[in-house]
N, C-alpha and C positions, 0 to 999 in steps of 0.2 A: 646767891639766893635763886631758887628755882621759881619761875612764873607759875601762877596757879590759875588764872583765868585767860590771860594773854597767851596766844600760841607762839610758836617758835618763829614764824616767818610773817604772819598776815593778821595781826590783831586778834580779836575774839571771834570765835566762829563755833557753831553748834546747832543742835536741833531746837527749833522754837518751842518754848514751853517748858524747857528744861534748863536747869541752872547752868550758866548765869544769863540765860535768855528767857527769863521770866519777868513779868511787869515790875514786881518790887526790886528785883535785882538790877534791871535796867534804869529804874528811877534812881537807886543808890549809886549806880555808875555815873550818871549825869552829876550827882553831887560831888563824887570823887574827882571827876574831870575839872569841874568848876574850881574845886579847892586847889587842885595842882596848879592850874593856870591863873589862880588868883582872880577868878571872875572874868570879866571882860566879854568880848564878842566871840561867839563860836559859830562858824559857818557849818550848816548840816545838810548833807545830801542823802540820797537813798536810791536803791535799785527799784525794780517793779514788783518785788514781793509784796503780797498783802500784809504781811506782818510788819512791814516797814512803816505803815500808818499808825498803828498804836505804839510802836517802838519810838517813833519820833516824838510822840506826845509824852511818853514816859521819860525819856532822856532829857527832853527839853524842860519838863517840870522839875526834874532834879537839878539841872543846871540854874534855873531861875531861883531856886531856893537858896543857892549859895553864890549870889550876885553875879550869875552868868546871864548873858543875853543871847538868845538864839536867832540867827537869821537863816530862814529856811530857803535853801537853794532848789528844793523839790527834787524831781527825778533827774539824775545827773551821773554820768560815768566817774568812776573813782579819780582818774587822772585829772578830769576837768575840775573837780572840787580842789585837788592839790594845786593846780595852776591858779585858780581864783583866789584861794587862801594866800598863796605866796604873793599875788599881785596887790593885795590889800594891805594898807598900813595900819588899819584900824582893828585888826583881827588877831585874837590871841591863839586861836586853834581851829582845827577843822575836824568834822566827825562824818563819816561815811557808814551808812547802814547797808551792808552787803554781805553776801556769802559767796560772791564771785561766780565760779563755775558750778557750785554746788546746787542741788535741786531746791524747789520753793519751800519745801518744809524745813530748810535750814535758813539761818541769817547770821549776821555777824556785825562787828563794830570795829572800824578802823579809826585811830585818832592820828591826826597830824599836828605837828608844831606850826608856829606862825609862818615858817618858811616853806610850808607845804611838805616837808619830809615826814616819813613815818617816825614815830617816837623810838629812840634807841631803848635798848632793854632796860637800862637803869631807870628811865622815866616811866616806862610801862610798870616797873616794880613799884615806883612811887605812887602811881595812881592806884594800883593794887592795895598798897598800904593804907591809903585813905579809904578805899572801898570796904576793906575788912575791919576798920575801926567801928563801923556802925552795924547794928543789928538790922537784918533784912525785913523784920516785921511780918505781919500776916500775908501769906501768898494770896494773890487774886488771879482770877481767870483773865485771859487777854480780852480786852474790851472790843465790842462790836463797833467797827468804824467803816465809813464809806471809802472805798478806794479811790484816790484822786491822783491820777498820773499826769500831773502838769509838768511841763518843761519850761523854765523861765527864758523868755526871748532875750532879755538883757544879758543873761549869763551866756547864752549861745554867741551873741555878738561880741561879748568881751573875749571869749575863748577864740573865736574865728579871727579877731584882731590880732591876738598874740601868735596865732599859726601864720598869718600873713607877715608879721614882723620877722618871723624866724625864717620862713621858706621863700618869701617874695613871689608868691604864685600869680598875683595879679589876675588876669582872665585867661591865663595860658591853659587851663583845663576845661575851658568852656566847650561844651559839645561832646566831651569824652563820656563814655558809658561804663558803669560798674554794676555788678550784682551785689546786693548787700544782705547779709544774714546776721542780725544783731541779737540772735538768741531770745528774742522777746524780752530783752533786758533794757538797761538804762541807755544803751545807744540806739534803741529803736527809732525814737523820735529825734534825739540830739545829734547822733552821727549823720543821720540822713540830711538833716537840716544844714549841718556844717558843710557836708559834701556839696549840696546844692548851692550853697552860698558861694562856692568857688566854680560854679558853672558845670559841675558833674551832673549827668543824667543818671538817676538812681533807680534801679530796678529792685524793690525790696521784696524778700521772699519769706521772712519770718513772720509768724502770725502777730496780730496786735496783742500786746500785753494784757493779761486778765488777772494778774496777781498769783496765779497758779502755774503758768506755763513757761516760766523763765528757764532757759537751758533744756527744755523738754523736746528733745529730738532735733533741736536746731543749734546753730552756733558753732563756736570753735571746737566743742567736744563732739560734734556731729557734722564734719565738713563735707559729707558725701553730697548733700543737697546743693550746696554752692558750687562745688566742683562740677556737678552735673549741668547746672544751669550755665555756668561760665563756658563750658565746652559747647553746649547747645547754641549760645548766642555769640560765641567768639569774643567774649570781653572778659576783663579781669573780675574775679570774685573776691569777696571780703567776708570773713566769718569772725565775729567777735564773741566774747563770752559775756556772762550776765552783767558785769560792771564795766565792760568794754576796755579793760586794761590789756587784755590778751587779743591777739590778732593772728589769724592764718589766712593765706592767700590762695586762690586758684588762678592759674594762668589760663590763657585763651584757649588751650587745648585740653584743659581739665586736669592739669598736674597740680598736686597739693604742695604749697610752699610753707613749710613749718618754720619755727623760729630759727633753726640752723640755716635754711635756705635764705631766709630774709636777711639774716646776719651777713652772710657771704655777699649778697647784693650790695648792701649798704657799705660794708668794709671795702670792697674793691672800688666802689664809686668814690668813697671818701679819700681812699689812698691815691687814686688817679688825680685828685684835686689837691693833694698835699694837705688834707684835713683829717688825717687819721693819726692822732698823736702816738708817737712811739711805734707806729705800724703795729699796734697791739690791739686785740679784742679779748673780751673775757667771756667764756661759756661755763656751763655747769657740767657736772659728771654725767648728766643724761644726755649730753650731745654726742652724736654718733662719731665713732672713731674716724670714719671717712671724711667727716666734716673737718675735723682737726688737721688731718693730713693734706686736705685741699687748700685750706687756708694757709698752712705752712708752705705749700708748693707755690703759693702767690706771693711769698715774701712776707706774710703776716704772722706775727707771733701770736700764740694762743695761750691764755692763762685759764686755768679751771678752778671752780669753787663748788661748793655744795649747793643743792637746789635752793631757790629762793631769790626773788629779784632784789631784795634788800642786800643780800650778800654779793650779788653781782655789782650792784651800785657801789658798795663799799670797797670792793677790790678795784673798780675802776678808779675811785678817788685816790686810793693808795698808790696805784701805779701811775696816776696822771694820764690815764686813757679815757676814752669817752664813749666807746661802743661795746655793748655786751648783750647777751640773750639767753633765754632758756628754750630748750627744744619745743616746749608747749606753746610758744607764741608770745612770751614776754620779751620785748625789745627794749633795752634801755640805751638812751642817747642823752648824755649828761648836758649838752648844750640846751636841751628842751626840759627835761625833768629827770629826777633821781628815781624814776620808776617807769614802768611801761605804759604806753598810751596808744591803744589800738587805732583810734581816730587819726591821730597825728602820724602814725607810722603809714597808714594808707595813703595819706596825702604826700608824704615824702617819697614813697614808692612811686606814686603817680608823677611827681616832679622829676625823678630820675628817668622814668619812661619818656617824659616830655623832652628833657634835656638831651637824651640820646636818640630821640626819634625812633624808638623801638618798642615793640610789644614786650610784655613781661616775659612771655614764652621765649623770646629771642635772647634773654639773658639768663636762661637756665644754666647753672654751672655744670660743667661736663664731668660728673663723677657720679657713682652710685653708692647709696648707703650700704654699709656692712649689715647683713642680716641680724635683726635684733628682735627681742620680745621683752615686754614687761609683765610682771605678775604683781597684783596688789592683794595681799592676804591680810584680812581683818584679824586683829590680835586683841587679847584680853589685857595685856600689859606690854610696855615697851622695855622688855628685859634686854640688857646688853647681849649683842649677838654672840659674844665669846662665851656666854653662860648658857646658851641654848644648846642642849646635848646634840652633838652630831653636826652642827650647822658649819662650824670653822672647818671640820675635816671634809665636808661635802664641797665647800668652796675651794679648797686646795686640790681636791680631785678634779673639779672642773677646770681649773687653771692649768693643771698638769696635762689634761687631755687636749686642751686648746693649744698648748705649746707655743704661746706667743702670738696666735692668730685670733684671739678673742679675749674677752674679759667678763668679770662678774662685778656688779656694783649694787650694794644693798643699803637702804636707808629707811628709817621710820618717816612717815609722813609728819610734816609740821602742823597739819591741821585736822588730821583724821587718826583714828586708832588703826592704822595700817602699816604693814612693812612692804616697801616697794622693792622689788627684785628686778634688776635689769641685767640681761644676759646678751652679749654680742659675740658673733663669731663668723667665720667664713662658711661653716657648715650649719644649716638651719637645724638639722636633725640633732646635732650636738647641743645647739642653743636650747631646743625644747627639752631634750633629755635632762639636762643639768638644771634648767629652770624649774621643771616639774619636781625634781628631787628636792630642791631647796624649798619650794613651796609647800611641799607635803611635811617636811621636817617642821616648818613653822606651824602649820595647821595642827599637827600632833602635839607639839610641845606648848605652844601659847596661843593657839587659835581660839576663835570665839565658838 
């Protein structure tokens, strides 16, 4: 069966006020979640979008109507919700209200099982089945509510305790400095406080959240500000996205470390210590070709999957491996979590720097990315690409002209009505030529 409201990779996501992110729909979704988990305690977190206020009220009311009990964790990163859920024996599920890196006009709902993992497809379908059993009833406007951006201290303390248990940092980071850009999202207060609890001195540059400014010109989607600050002050910079599961870094000379670069750092460090099972990492099809070749040159095997951190985690478990990543900044380290955690990864990198007595800039892998470019084309439908007139032929033409020195990778977004086109090659002129041709075909045939 095909999912109708849950997306391919990351729960429910969409524009606030449109189905299923309307008050009556969210209320019914709360009922469906409670029925699926047979009531019990649900831990609820949210990011800093103003819509999160009324959404938590609606989903909480629906849960309560079907023997569910909500414990509100307030503003919290997605991975912190997952860790807290997994650590509690009295919890049936977790719920996170977030649209991650999307703008404030969007929101979403992620549901986690009692072990903190994202629900598998079959369970999301079961929740949907409960949801569609009931009539939505009369639609209502979103209620006017006061924005209340509280971060619970007990939750911060519990999370920091789990980090210490895993990384054994002690006071080793005391006095070290970082620049933080948390995208005015759920890591704005949480991540800063966690970093400071380990002795880091944090210079924060993203504006205070106001409900409307999440991901607005700051954070992992806009890393230019943190790289400029890091270079100016000669310290490491950290850019998170709205729910703080994604992380990009800047080194002390202003170079950007994407997910591929961070993966290389972690993989080589863990391999040196004999802690990289199978000497294997997992990346996605969006990882640069040069990244794969560099890892292989270091004796590290590389497996590829389609985009989505849940697919990276699934492949890691299948292989018995532990480290994987997405180019965009999702880093999965299974001994910590079956999903990405920007706060934890920042501290892990700091531990490596401390262990080696080196700056981040001194550990920059000596290779250059192959020239590449991505196109995101809005589409009216997700038609199979082999049914789009002229598209398959254009891909073959591109691959023939690259003659083994480039590649084309195309995939529909799992959360938006977009086709993502990735073209890589040694000649940037050819990359742009063929990417433009492919994008224009899509715009003509199925564009919005």
